[in-house]
C-alpha positions, 0 to 999 in steps of 0.5 A: 045417450048424448045430447043431439049436438054431440051425436055427430062428434061421437059418430065421427070419432067412432068412424075414424077411430078404427083406422089408426088402430088397425094400422098400428096392429099392422105395423106391429105385425110386420116387425113383431120381433121389435115389440112383442117378444119377451126380451124386447126393449121396455120402451118399445113395449110401452109404446105399443101398450100406450098406443093401443090404450090411447086409440081404444079409449075414445073409440070405445067411448064413442061407440058405446055412447051412441047406443040409446039409454047409455050414460057417458059418465059411467063408460068414461069412468071405466075407460079412464080408470083402465087408462090410469091403471095401464099408465101406472103399470107402464111407469113402473116398468119405465122407471125401473133400472139405472138410467141417466138423468136425461133418460129418466127425465124423458121417461118421466115426461112420457108417464106424466103426459099419460097421467094428465090426460087420463086424469082429466078424463077421469075428472070429467067422467066423475062430473058427468056421472054426478050430473049427466046434463053438465054440458060444460063437462061434456064439452071439455071431455070431447076436447080431452078425447081428441087430445088422447086420440092424437096422443095415440097417433103420436105413440103409433108414429114413434112405434113404426120408427119414423124420424123425429124432428127436433127443435134444434133442427128447426132453429139452427138448420144452417149450422147443422148442415155446415156440421154435416158437410165438414167431417172431422176426418180429411178426405184421403183422396185429397191428401194424395197430391204432389208434384210429378217429381214426387210421384216418380 
């Protein structure tokens, strides 16, 4: 049972947590060939698994801690351990194979972010298991759960193939627009000009 000051937070998290999870199921079911088949790209399979894990984590914790006489430290310890094990398995799949250094860096950052999130969650879970009245750890845990929740939404956003906006598009929009408006190949219609004598 969580303190009354945190009961509203976990009630809201439990209430809204099912919506993005259901939308993720819908997105995968609409194009199962891109993520569920055995020969699907590893990155897409990892996006599905990481999205489900990150969205289920705060949802399950929020639902269980609302039950009277339950200990948030124990349930968080279990869920954070599941998240870390799942991240380890995904990292082994992601980093296996020959990739360019930029692709390895991108996949490494992806794995490191998951390890940090679930690692901090495990840290606060251990502290709450040892001292259930530690309000400072509980407060930090709520922040961690929100970040994990947002991380799951971001992974779901990648999963549906939404267009990503990069930093260079924000810093140099005019340069990119000029590059798009000046193709390397000349317009063939503009090159077929001449005098009436030439056309005769």
